[in-house]
OpenMM code with the backbone's topology and positions (N, CA, C; nanometers):
from openmm import Vec3, app, unit

residues = "MET ALA ALA SER MET PRO SER GLN THR GLU ALA PRO PRO PRO LEU PRO PRO LEU HIS ILE THR LYS VAL ALA PHE GLY HIS THR SER VAL ASP LEU LEU ALA TYR ARG LEU LYS GLU ARG GLY ALA ASP GLY PRO LEU PHE LEU THR THR ARG TYR LEU PRO LYS ARG HIS GLU GLU ILE ALA GLY ARG GLY SER LEU PHE TRP ILE ILE LYS HIS GLN LEU VAL ALA ARG SER PRO ILE LEU SER PHE GLY GLU ALA GLU GLY GLY ARG VAL ALA ILE HIS ILE ASP PRO ALA ILE ARG LEU VAL ALA ALA ARG PRO LYS ARG ALA HIS GLN GLY TRP ARG TYR LEU GLU HIS ALA ASP ALA PRO ALA ASP LEU GLY GLY ASP GLY THR GLY MET ALA ALA LEU PRO PRO ALA LEU LEU GLY ARG LEU ALA GLU LEU GLY LEU ILE".split()
positions = [
    Vec3(13.4199, 16.8976, 26.9634),
    Vec3(13.2925, 16.9309, 26.9655),
    Vec3(13.2558, 16.9829, 26.8429),
    Vec3(13.1450, 16.9499, 26.7884),
    Vec3(13.0937, 17.0032, 26.6593),
    Vec3(13.0433, 17.1428, 26.6522),
    Vec3(13.0623, 17.2134, 26.5555),
    Vec3(12.9901, 17.3338, 26.5815),
    Vec3(12.8556, 17.3327, 26.4961),
    Vec3(12.7646, 17.4135, 26.5649),
    Vec3(12.6347, 17.4214, 26.5283),
    Vec3(12.6000, 17.4801, 26.4105),
    Vec3(12.5443, 17.4350, 26.3501),
    Vec3(12.4705, 17.4963, 26.2221),
    Vec3(12.3424, 17.5821, 26.2345),
    Vec3(12.3182, 17.6970, 26.1901),
    Vec3(12.1741, 17.7734, 26.1938),
    Vec3(12.0842, 17.6677, 26.1075),
    Vec3(11.9620, 17.6530, 26.1662),
    Vec3(11.8639, 17.5822, 26.1037),
    Vec3(11.8154, 17.6543, 25.9557),
    Vec3(11.8283, 17.7900, 25.9554),
    Vec3(11.7889, 17.8505, 25.8577),
    Vec3(11.9089, 17.9524, 25.8183),
    Vec3(11.9061, 17.9675, 25.6855),
    Vec3(12.0141, 18.0728, 25.6504),
    Vec3(11.9644, 18.2158, 25.6557),
    Vec3(12.0429, 18.3019, 25.6994),
    Vec3(12.0050, 18.4323, 25.7280),
    Vec3(12.0102, 18.4981, 25.5896),
    Vec3(11.9103, 18.5717, 25.5721),
    Vec3(11.8736, 18.6641, 25.4475),
    Vec3(11.9749, 18.7459, 25.4426),
    Vec3(12.0556, 18.7723, 25.3019),
    Vec3(12.1377, 18.9081, 25.3176),
    Vec3(12.0866, 19.0483, 25.3610),
    Vec3(12.1344, 19.1360, 25.3854),
    Vec3(12.0746, 19.2706, 25.4074),
    Vec3(12.0249, 19.3257, 25.2799),
    Vec3(11.9124, 19.3896, 25.2808),
    Vec3(11.8547, 19.4620, 25.1626),
    Vec3(11.9596, 19.5604, 25.1082),
    Vec3(11.9567, 19.5614, 24.9638),
    Vec3(12.0464, 19.6455, 24.8988),
    Vec3(11.9694, 19.7893, 24.9139),
    Vec3(12.0723, 19.8965, 24.9253),
    Vec3(12.0309, 20.0280, 24.9046),
    Vec3(11.9567, 20.0557, 24.7795),
    Vec3(11.8535, 20.1577, 24.7762),
    Vec3(11.7859, 20.1841, 24.6822),
    Vec3(11.8664, 20.2237, 24.5623),
    Vec3(11.8271, 20.2213, 24.4340),
    Vec3(11.8837, 20.2776, 24.3268),
    Vec3(11.7938, 20.3871, 24.2483),
    Vec3(11.8848, 20.4790, 24.2208),
    Vec3(11.7771, 20.6116, 24.1656),
    Vec3(11.8268, 20.6108, 24.0161),
    Vec3(11.7506, 20.7114, 23.9539),
    Vec3(11.7727, 20.7484, 23.8077),
    Vec3(11.7776, 20.8820, 23.7999),
    Vec3(11.8281, 20.9428, 23.7053),
    Vec3(11.8438, 21.1121, 23.6695),
    Vec3(11.7740, 21.1025, 23.5227),
    Vec3(11.7087, 21.2318, 23.5145),
    Vec3(11.6683, 21.2586, 23.4005),
    Vec3(11.6568, 21.4304, 23.3732),
    Vec3(11.6602, 21.4768, 23.2848),
    Vec3(11.6592, 21.6098, 23.2547),
    Vec3(11.5224, 21.6557, 23.2571),
    Vec3(11.4828, 21.7900, 23.3351),
    Vec3(11.3566, 21.8280, 23.3360),
    Vec3(11.3420, 21.9154, 23.2019),
    Vec3(11.3326, 21.8442, 23.0900),
    Vec3(11.3458, 21.9148, 22.9522),
    Vec3(11.2505, 22.0319, 22.9461),
    Vec3(11.2625, 22.1444, 22.9200),
    Vec3(11.1711, 22.2637, 22.8936),
    Vec3(11.1464, 22.3222, 23.0285),
    Vec3(11.2025, 22.2902, 23.1571),
    Vec3(11.1586, 22.3567, 23.2643),
    Vec3(11.2729, 22.4194, 23.3018),
    Vec3(11.2650, 22.5608, 23.3523),
    Vec3(11.3690, 22.6608, 23.3814),
    Vec3(11.3591, 22.6710, 23.5463),
    Vec3(11.2975, 22.6092, 23.6141),
    Vec3(11.2930, 22.6250, 23.7584),
    Vec3(11.2203, 22.5185, 23.8246),
    Vec3(11.2678, 22.5007, 23.9414),
    Vec3(11.1975, 22.3941, 24.0377),
    Vec3(11.0455, 22.3898, 24.0423),
    Vec3(11.0237, 22.5475, 24.0524),
    Vec3(10.8704, 22.5725, 24.0706),
    Vec3(10.7771, 22.5363, 23.9597),
    Vec3(10.8519, 22.5750, 23.8375),
    Vec3(10.7681, 22.4977, 23.7133),
    Vec3(10.7613, 22.3766, 23.6857),
    Vec3(10.8657, 22.3112, 23.7428),
    Vec3(10.8533, 22.1467, 23.7271),
    Vec3(10.7356, 22.1037, 23.8367),
    Vec3(10.7363, 22.1662, 23.9516),
    Vec3(10.6349, 22.1221, 24.0518),
    Vec3(10.5121, 22.1439, 24.0010),
    Vec3(10.4783, 22.2607, 23.9372),
    Vec3(10.3397, 22.3148, 23.8867),
    Vec3(10.3263, 22.2185, 23.7942),
    Vec3(10.3954, 22.1745, 23.7043),
    Vec3(10.3850, 22.0821, 23.5690),
    Vec3(10.3193, 21.9476, 23.6255),
    Vec3(10.3961, 21.9059, 23.7231),
    Vec3(10.3775, 21.7565, 23.7669),
    Vec3(10.2475, 21.7474, 23.8565),
    Vec3(10.2063, 21.8597, 23.9258),
    Vec3(10.0786, 21.8554, 23.9782),
    Vec3(9.9796, 21.8690, 23.8881),
    Vec3(9.9923, 21.9426, 23.8113),
    Vec3(9.8958, 21.9625, 23.7032),
    Vec3(9.8634, 21.8254, 23.6383),
    Vec3(9.9895, 21.7608, 23.5860),
    Vec3(9.9670, 21.6429, 23.5248),
    Vec3(9.8882, 21.5319, 23.5768),
    Vec3(9.9227, 21.5226, 23.7337),
    Vec3(9.8815, 21.4100, 23.8165),
    Vec3(9.7464, 21.4510, 23.8652),
    Vec3(9.6688, 21.5496, 23.8184),
    Vec3(9.5500, 21.5815, 23.8720),
    Vec3(9.4444, 21.5095, 23.8071),
    Vec3(9.4920, 21.4408, 23.6811),
    Vec3(9.3886, 21.3698, 23.5863),
    Vec3(9.4223, 21.2335, 23.5981),
    Vec3(9.4839, 21.1881, 23.7229),
    Vec3(9.5105, 21.0665, 23.7198),
    Vec3(9.6544, 21.0068, 23.7713),
    Vec3(9.6934, 20.9007, 23.7663),
    Vec3(9.8290, 20.8566, 23.8109),
    Vec3(9.9190, 20.9230, 23.7260),
    Vec3(10.0372, 20.9954, 23.7707),
    Vec3(10.1324, 21.0612, 23.7248),
    Vec3(10.2504, 20.9621, 23.6675),
    Vec3(10.2940, 20.9657, 23.5452),
    Vec3(10.3737, 20.8503, 23.4898),
    Vec3(10.4594, 20.9373, 23.3862),
    Vec3(10.5945, 20.9189, 23.3599),
    Vec3(10.6619, 20.9174, 23.2476),
    Vec3(10.6891, 20.7951, 23.1601),
    Vec3(10.7202, 20.8148, 23.0362),
    Vec3(10.7499, 20.7106, 22.9500),
    Vec3(10.8724, 20.6813, 22.9072),
    Vec3(10.9275, 20.5873, 22.8967),
    Vec3(11.0633, 20.5616, 22.8258),
    Vec3(11.0495, 20.4202, 22.7347),
    Vec3(11.1595, 20.3948, 22.6684),
    Vec3(11.1551, 20.3163, 22.5695),
    Vec3(11.1519, 20.1790, 22.6407),
    Vec3(11.2679, 20.1776, 22.7237),
    Vec3(11.3143, 20.0383, 22.7997),
    Vec3(11.2732, 20.0314, 22.9409),
    Vec3(11.2681, 19.9266, 22.9821),
    Vec3(11.2468, 19.8918, 23.1423),
    Vec3(11.3665, 19.9010, 23.1795),
    Vec3(11.4481, 19.9745, 23.2892),
    Vec3(11.5762, 19.9539, 23.3249),
    Vec3(11.5862, 19.8098, 23.3694),
    Vec3(11.6979, 19.7703, 23.3489),
    Vec3(11.7494, 19.6170, 23.3739),
    Vec3(11.7323, 19.6086, 23.5407),
    Vec3(11.7911, 19.7176, 23.6037),
    Vec3(11.7807, 19.7095, 23.7516),
    Vec3(11.6428, 19.7496, 23.8134),
    Vec3(11.5437, 19.7602, 23.7394),
    Vec3(11.4226, 19.8132, 23.7675),
    Vec3(11.3538, 19.7755, 23.9326),
    Vec3(11.4003, 19.6463, 23.9616),
    Vec3(11.3528, 19.5912, 24.0737),
    Vec3(11.4218, 19.6569, 24.2243),
    Vec3(11.5480, 19.7247, 24.2011),
    Vec3(11.6217, 19.7863, 24.2869),
    Vec3(11.5730, 19.9412, 24.3047),
    Vec3(11.4726, 19.9936, 24.1927),
    Vec3(11.4362, 20.1217, 24.1807),
    Vec3(11.2933, 20.1276, 24.2337),
    Vec3(11.1853, 20.0435, 24.2032),
    Vec3(11.0574, 20.0538, 24.2004),
    Vec3(11.0119, 20.0535, 24.3559),
    Vec3(10.9484, 20.1513, 24.4129),
    Vec3(10.8902, 20.1532, 24.5445),
    Vec3(11.0050, 20.1818, 24.6333),
    Vec3(11.1413, 20.2245, 24.5891),
    Vec3(11.2470, 20.2581, 24.6853),
    Vec3(11.3339, 20.3600, 24.6301),
    Vec3(11.3415, 20.3663, 24.4972),
    Vec3(11.4280, 20.4814, 24.4527),
    Vec3(11.3553, 20.6156, 24.4081),
    Vec3(11.4176, 20.6922, 24.3570),
    Vec3(11.3706, 20.8402, 24.3019),
    Vec3(11.4162, 20.8669, 24.1852),
    Vec3(11.3400, 20.9233, 24.1099),
    Vec3(11.4083, 20.9882, 23.9844),
    Vec3(11.4497, 21.1338, 24.0360),
    Vec3(11.5790, 21.1822, 24.0124),
    Vec3(11.6358, 21.2993, 24.0213),
    Vec3(11.6215, 21.3929, 23.9079),
    Vec3(11.5757, 21.5057, 23.9148),
    Vec3(11.5492, 21.6166, 23.7940),
    Vec3(11.6791, 21.6830, 23.7924),
    Vec3(11.7188, 21.7122, 23.6698),
    Vec3(11.8268, 21.7956, 23.6390),
    Vec3(11.7955, 21.9174, 23.5764),
    Vec3(11.8100, 22.0253, 23.6161),
    Vec3(11.7632, 22.1569, 23.5691),
    Vec3(11.8896, 22.2403, 23.5733),
    Vec3(11.9065, 22.2772, 23.4691),
    Vec3(12.0331, 22.3885, 23.4151),
    Vec3(12.1731, 22.3476, 23.5104),
    Vec3(12.1843, 22.1990, 23.4338),
    Vec3(12.3121, 22.1259, 23.5013),
    Vec3(12.3299, 22.0945, 23.6349),
    Vec3(12.2090, 22.0905, 23.6977),
    Vec3(12.2043, 22.0789, 23.8512),
    Vec3(12.1109, 21.9606, 23.8920),
    Vec3(12.1506, 21.8654, 23.9863),
    Vec3(12.0398, 21.7807, 24.0218),
    Vec3(11.9597, 21.8667, 24.1348),
    Vec3(11.8478, 21.8996, 24.1282),
    Vec3(11.7724, 21.9959, 24.1993),
    Vec3(11.6469, 21.9518, 24.3076),
    Vec3(11.6081, 21.8083, 24.2728),
    Vec3(11.4908, 21.7874, 24.3202),
    Vec3(11.4641, 21.6227, 24.2842),
    Vec3(11.3911, 21.5752, 24.3758),
    Vec3(11.3525, 21.4136, 24.3141),
    Vec3(11.2069, 21.3776, 24.3221),
    Vec3(11.1541, 21.3076, 24.2569),
    Vec3(11.0342, 21.2357, 24.2739),
    Vec3(11.0210, 21.0856, 24.3020),
    Vec3(10.9932, 21.0388, 24.4023),
    Vec3(11.0020, 20.8916, 24.4347),
    Vec3(10.9337, 20.8357, 24.3293),
    Vec3(10.9993, 20.7269, 24.2938),
    Vec3(10.9541, 20.6396, 24.1823),
    Vec3(10.8570, 20.5471, 24.2412),
    Vec3(10.7338, 20.5082, 24.2124),
    Vec3(10.6199, 20.4148, 24.2958),
    Vec3(10.6307, 20.2661, 24.2132),
    Vec3(10.6390, 20.2747, 24.0860),
    Vec3(10.6376, 20.1488, 24.0008),
    Vec3(10.6776, 20.1580, 23.8536),
    Vec3(10.6772, 20.0647, 23.8234),
    Vec3(10.6844, 20.0473, 23.6415),
    Vec3(10.5697, 20.0052, 23.5958),
    Vec3(10.5154, 20.0353, 23.4665),
    Vec3(10.4247, 19.9400, 23.4097),
    Vec3(10.4030, 19.9672, 23.2694),
    Vec3(10.3225, 19.9144, 23.2010),
    Vec3(10.3142, 19.9414, 23.0375),
    Vec3(10.2639, 20.0453, 23.0174),
    Vec3(10.2970, 20.1092, 22.9015),
    Vec3(10.2382, 20.2192, 22.8309),
    Vec3(10.2002, 20.2196, 22.6923),
    Vec3(10.1238, 20.2775, 22.6310),
    Vec3(10.0916, 20.2799, 22.4912),
    Vec3(10.2171, 20.2508, 22.3884),
    Vec3(10.1889, 20.1809, 22.2929),
    Vec3(10.2829, 20.1894, 22.1903),
    Vec3(10.4049, 20.0862, 22.2543),
    Vec3(10.3992, 20.0272, 22.3269),
    Vec3(10.5064, 19.9177, 22.3879),
    Vec3(10.6135, 20.0164, 22.4808),
    Vec3(10.5845, 20.1164, 22.5047),
    Vec3(10.6514, 20.1843, 22.5970),
    Vec3(10.6605, 20.1634, 22.7375),
    Vec3(10.7376, 20.1798, 22.8252),
    Vec3(10.7215, 20.1700, 22.9650),
    Vec3(10.7010, 20.3065, 23.0382),
    Vec3(10.6172, 20.2756, 23.1301),
    Vec3(10.5338, 20.3915, 23.2092),
    Vec3(10.6315, 20.3860, 23.3574),
    Vec3(10.7028, 20.4914, 23.3891),
    Vec3(10.7652, 20.5186, 23.5214),
    Vec3(10.6643, 20.6087, 23.6203),
    Vec3(10.5973, 20.5451, 23.7016),
    Vec3(10.4996, 20.5927, 23.7882),
    Vec3(10.5555, 20.6616, 23.8881),
    Vec3(10.5291, 20.8054, 23.9286),
    Vec3(10.6070, 20.8831, 24.0164),
    Vec3(10.5082, 20.9368, 24.1238),
    Vec3(10.5561, 20.9928, 24.1916),
    Vec3(10.4859, 21.0657, 24.3195),
    Vec3(10.4768, 21.1876, 24.2684),
    Vec3(10.3604, 21.2928, 24.2474),
    Vec3(10.3724, 21.4064, 24.1953),
    Vec3(10.4221, 21.5132, 24.2937),
    Vec3(10.4469, 21.4828, 24.4452),
    Vec3(10.5215, 21.5995, 24.5099),
    Vec3(10.6696, 21.5596, 24.4942),
    Vec3(10.7320, 21.6728, 24.4543),
    Vec3(10.8723, 21.6619, 24.4406),
    Vec3(10.9515, 21.7137, 24.5692),
    Vec3(11.0431, 21.6503, 24.6156),
    Vec3(11.1330, 21.6891, 24.7381),
    Vec3(11.2493, 21.7602, 24.6760),
    Vec3(11.2927, 21.8722, 24.7148),
    Vec3(11.3856, 21.9729, 24.6987),
    Vec3(11.5387, 21.8790, 24.7575),
    Vec3(11.6319, 21.8717, 24.6776),
    Vec3(11.7525, 21.8167, 24.7334),
    Vec3(11.8650, 21.9374, 24.7366),
    Vec3(11.9717, 21.8965, 24.7897),
    Vec3(12.0927, 22.0081, 24.8211),
    Vec3(12.1544, 21.9935, 24.6560),
    Vec3(12.1429, 22.0943, 24.5804),
    Vec3(12.2030, 22.0982, 24.4523),
    Vec3(12.3218, 22.0385, 24.4301),
    Vec3(12.3603, 21.9694, 24.3211),
    Vec3(12.4699, 21.9048, 24.2911),
    Vec3(12.5012, 21.9129, 24.1278),
    Vec3(12.6143, 21.9552, 24.0675),
    Vec3(12.6375, 21.9730, 23.9564),
    Vec3(12.6095, 21.8140, 23.8746),
    Vec3(12.5498, 21.8254, 23.7587),
    Vec3(12.5201, 21.7022, 23.6864),
    Vec3(12.4970, 21.7565, 23.5347),
    Vec3(12.5711, 21.6892, 23.4462),
    Vec3(12.5665, 21.7096, 23.3050),
    Vec3(12.4320, 21.6359, 23.2902),
    Vec3(12.4085, 21.7328, 23.1743),
    Vec3(12.2530, 21.7027, 23.1020),
    Vec3(12.2828, 21.5692, 23.0085),
    Vec3(12.1933, 21.4778, 22.9793),
    Vec3(12.1990, 21.3732, 22.9059),
    Vec3(12.0560, 21.3207, 22.8531),
    Vec3(12.0655, 21.2478, 22.7451),
    Vec3(11.9343, 21.1952, 22.7094),
    Vec3(11.8777, 21.0732, 22.7684),
    Vec3(11.7543, 21.0692, 22.7799),
    Vec3(11.7096, 20.9649, 22.8421),
    Vec3(11.7107, 20.9580, 22.9952),
    Vec3(11.7393, 20.8351, 23.0884),
    Vec3(11.7826, 20.8396, 23.1982),
    Vec3(11.8995, 20.7865, 23.2236),
    Vec3(11.9635, 20.7891, 23.3396),
    Vec3(12.1042, 20.7153, 23.3807),
    Vec3(12.0693, 20.6830, 23.5301),
    Vec3(12.1189, 20.5657, 23.5739),
    Vec3(12.1176, 20.5244, 23.7104),
    Vec3(12.2219, 20.6142, 23.7862),
    Vec3(12.1700, 20.6426, 23.9100),
    Vec3(12.2242, 20.7107, 24.0213),
    Vec3(12.2265, 20.6193, 24.1444),
    Vec3(12.3511, 20.5929, 24.1669),
    Vec3(12.3728, 20.5186, 24.2995),
    Vec3(12.3457, 20.5776, 24.4172),
    Vec3(12.2806, 20.5000, 24.5287),
    Vec3(12.2234, 20.5881, 24.6620),
    Vec3(12.3482, 20.6594, 24.7239),
    Vec3(12.4609, 20.6095, 24.7098),
    Vec3(12.5667, 20.6786, 24.7794),
    Vec3(12.6033, 20.8010, 24.7119),
    Vec3(12.5745, 20.8055, 24.5816),
    Vec3(12.5943, 20.9208, 24.4987),
    Vec3(12.4786, 21.0350, 24.4832),
    Vec3(12.3753, 21.0058, 24.5755),
    Vec3(12.2396, 21.0913, 24.5383),
    Vec3(12.2667, 21.2109, 24.6514),
    Vec3(12.2138, 21.3278, 24.5975),
    Vec3(12.2276, 21.4215, 24.6914),
    Vec3(12.1038, 21.4126, 24.8220),
    Vec3(12.1361, 21.4770, 24.9391),
    Vec3(12.0307, 21.4726, 25.0522),
    Vec3(11.9531, 21.5497, 25.0122),
    Vec3(11.8179, 21.5274, 25.0844),
    Vec3(11.6896, 21.6092, 25.0886),
    Vec3(11.7188, 21.7253, 25.1623),
    Vec3(11.6668, 21.8362, 25.1374),
    Vec3(11.6788, 21.9881, 25.1897),
    Vec3(11.5962, 21.9694, 25.3021),
    Vec3(11.6132, 22.0317, 25.4143),
    Vec3(11.4988, 22.0707, 25.5389),
    Vec3(11.5177, 21.9408, 25.6247),
    Vec3(11.5839, 21.8475, 25.6266),
    Vec3(11.5860, 21.7402, 25.7166),
    Vec3(11.6923, 21.7457, 25.8078),
    Vec3(11.7788, 21.8623, 25.8032),
    Vec3(11.9141, 21.8404, 25.8885),
    Vec3(11.9206, 21.9310, 25.9899),
    Vec3(11.7997, 21.9816, 26.0298),
    Vec3(11.7899, 22.0705, 26.1495),
    Vec3(11.8393, 22.2074, 26.1241),
    Vec3(11.8603, 22.2576, 25.9752),
    Vec3(11.9163, 22.4061, 25.9661),
    Vec3(11.8052, 22.4976, 25.9526),
    Vec3(11.6783, 22.4427, 25.9498),
    Vec3(11.5497, 22.5424, 25.9171),
    Vec3(11.5233, 22.5633, 25.7984),
    Vec3(11.5713, 22.5270, 25.7019),
    Vec3(11.5704, 22.5135, 25.5492),
    Vec3(11.4224, 22.4923, 25.5090),
    Vec3(11.3756, 22.3965, 25.5880),
    Vec3(11.2350, 22.3501, 25.5489),
    Vec3(11.1353, 22.4559, 25.5809),
    Vec3(11.1530, 22.5580, 25.6732),
    Vec3(11.0785, 22.6689, 25.6924),
    Vec3(11.0789, 22.7816, 25.6027),
    Vec3(11.1657, 22.7711, 25.5026),
    Vec3(11.1803, 22.8790, 25.4255),
    Vec3(11.0671, 22.8540, 25.2852),
    Vec3(11.0235, 22.9523, 25.2246),
    Vec3(10.9322, 22.9381, 25.1161),
    Vec3(10.9686, 22.8598, 24.9888),
    Vec3(10.8999, 22.7548, 24.9578),
    Vec3(10.9675, 22.6886, 24.8485),
    Vec3(10.9969, 22.7332, 24.7486),
    Vec3(10.9330, 22.8673, 24.6703),
    Vec3(11.0039, 22.9139, 24.5646),
    Vec3(11.1611, 22.9802, 24.5962),
    Vec3(11.1689, 23.0317, 24.7310),
    Vec3(11.3167, 23.0638, 24.7609),
    Vec3(11.4105, 22.9527, 24.7748),
    Vec3(11.3542, 22.8246, 24.8213),
    Vec3(11.4297, 22.7187, 24.8368),
    Vec3(11.4872, 22.6604, 24.7067),
    Vec3(11.3845, 22.6734, 24.6281),
    Vec3(11.4270, 22.6272, 24.4789),
    Vec3(11.5057, 22.7271, 24.4033),
    Vec3(11.4988, 22.8220, 24.4264),
    Vec3(11.6082, 22.9435, 24.3514),
    Vec3(11.7276, 22.9238, 24.4120),
    Vec3(11.7413, 22.8957, 24.5549),
    Vec3(11.8676, 22.8745, 24.5978),
    Vec3(11.9341, 22.7460, 24.5548),
    Vec3(11.8467, 22.6567, 24.5375),
    Vec3(11.9031, 22.5237, 24.4824),
    Vec3(11.9362, 22.5177, 24.3557),
    Vec3(11.8841, 22.6105, 24.2665),
    Vec3(11.9173, 22.6352, 24.1024),
    Vec3(12.0475, 22.6841, 24.0890),
    Vec3(12.0866, 22.7729, 24.2030),
    Vec3(12.2060, 22.8564, 24.2175),
    Vec3(12.3150, 22.7761, 24.2701),
    Vec3(12.2609, 22.6689, 24.3165),
    Vec3(12.4095, 22.5946, 24.3862),
    Vec3(12.4278, 22.6290, 24.5304),
    Vec3(12.3231, 22.7269, 24.5858),
    Vec3(12.3734, 22.7742, 24.7150),
    Vec3(12.3384, 22.6836, 24.8333),
    Vec3(12.2505, 22.6036, 24.8110),
    Vec3(12.2239, 22.5117, 24.9117),
    Vec3(12.2076, 22.3759, 24.8365),
] * unit.nanometer
topology = app.Topology()
chain = topology.addChain("A")
for resn in residues:
    res = topology.addResidue(resn, chain)
    for name in ("N", "CA", "C"):
        topology.addAtom(name, app.Element.getBySymbol(name[0]), res)
């Protein structure tokens, strides 16, 4: 008896999103970062610039996030919406202006951005039934900066 072959090949499962990390240079708190991102996003699309388009940009755009490093801790993330062109041949990283707090995790400072695999990314705060989402954002940010949550 001959084995039947599927008429169409099944698509492989989608890859998990890929993220990047970046130091929030000049920011001493999550509140300050959130304020400045909101302020910058008020005039139009919010984007950061970088010299080079990440080689793995297709795994990031619309799926991954930019994780912010403040005081050697990953403390928040901004979803990455897309990549585009910026002035002077640079690359624009379009991000959502609303940041999401994450469970603080130690991370060394570095220049530019670095890849962060999804399995290594810290979880968002407030979605685990602990009641963290009910705390004031300033308090959550401070606890995250101290590495207490």
